C-alpha positions in Angstrom: -2.4 -13.4 14.9 0.3 -11.4 13.2 -2.1 -9.5 11.0 -4.2 -8.5 14.0 -1.1 -7.3 15.8 0.0 -5.3 12.8 -3.5 -3.7 12.5 -3.4 -2.8 16.2 0.0 -1.2 15.8 -1.1 0.8 12.7 -4.3 2.0 14.3 -2.4 3.1 17.5 0.2 4.9 15.4 -2.5 6.7 13.4 -4.1 7.6 16.8 -0.8 9.1 18.0 -0.5 11.1 14.8 -4.1 12.3 15.0 -3.5 13.4 18.6 -0.5 15.4 17.7 -1.2 17.0 14.3 -5.0 16.5 14.1 -7.4 14.6 11.9 -6.2 16.3 8.7 -2.6 15.1 9.4 -3.8 11.5 9.9 -5.9 11.6 6.8 -3.0 13.0 4.7 -0.6 10.4 6.2 -3.0 7.5 5.3 -3.6 9.0 1.8 0.2 9.1 1.2 0.3 5.3 1.9 -3.0 4.2 0.4 -3.1 6.1 -2.9 0.2 4.7 -4.4 -0.7 1.2 -3.3 -4.2 1.5 -4.7 -2.8 2.8 -8.0 -0.5 -0.2 -8.3 -3.3 -2.6 -7.5 -5.5 -1.0 -10.1 -2.7 -1.4 -12.7 -2.3 -5.1 -11.7 -6.0 -5.6 -12.3 -5.8 -4.0 -15.7 -2.8 -6.1 -16.6 -4.7 -9.3 -15.6 -7.7 -8.2 -17.7 -5.4 -7.4 -20.7 -3.8 -10.8 -20.2 -7.2 -12.5 -20.3 -8.0 -10.6 -23.5 -4.7 -11.6 -25.1 -5.4 -15.3 -24.1 -8.9 -15.1 -25.8 -7.2 -13.8 -28.9 -4.7 -16.6 -28.9 -1.7 -14.4 -28.2 0.2 -16.8 -25.9 3.5 -14.8 -25.7 1.7 -11.6 -24.9 -0.4 -13.4 -22.3 2.7 -14.7 -20.6 4.4 -11.3 -20.7 1.3 -9.6 -19.2 1.1 -12.3 -16.5 4.7 -11.7 -15.6 4.2 -7.9 -15.5 1.1 -8.4 -13.3 3.3 -10.4 -10.9 5.9 -7.7 -10.8 3.3 -5.0 -10.2 1.7 -7.1 -7.4 5.1 -7.5 -5.8 5.7 -3.7 -6.0 2.3 -3.1 -4.4 3.2 -5.4 -1.5 6.5 -3.6 -1.1 4.8 -0.2 -1.2 2.3 -1.2 1.5 5.1 -2.7 3.6 7.1 0.6 3.4 3.9 2.6 4.1 3.4 0.7 7.4 6.9 1.5 8.5 6.4 5.1 7.4 3.3 5.5 9.6 5.1 3.9 12.5 8.1 6.2 12.1 6.0 9.3 11.9 4.1 8.3 15.0 7.3 7.7 16.9 8.6 11.1 15.8 5.3 12.8 16.7 5.2 11.1 20.1 8.8 12.1 20.8 8.1 15.7 19.9 5.1 15.8 22.3 7.1 14.4 25.2 10.0 16.8 24.9 
């Protein structure tokens, strides 16, 4: 499957980074990708919760606004994760090239 291939590529890339700069470098690299994505996902959850509260209070316009904002934040989280995958792969290619020179 495509997801399995992507996970194999990511784990191999992190392995290359770990072999060249050590475990701390691999942890920092993963944290640089995971933390912003997690932050956006947490914001999405709170927007969804706020929308639910607005719906309970009968605030239909506010509920719609919060639902739209939640969708935008979810889209941004997906873009952030996608760019993070490419960042990890790019760093591993650069690290592997530096080792082979």
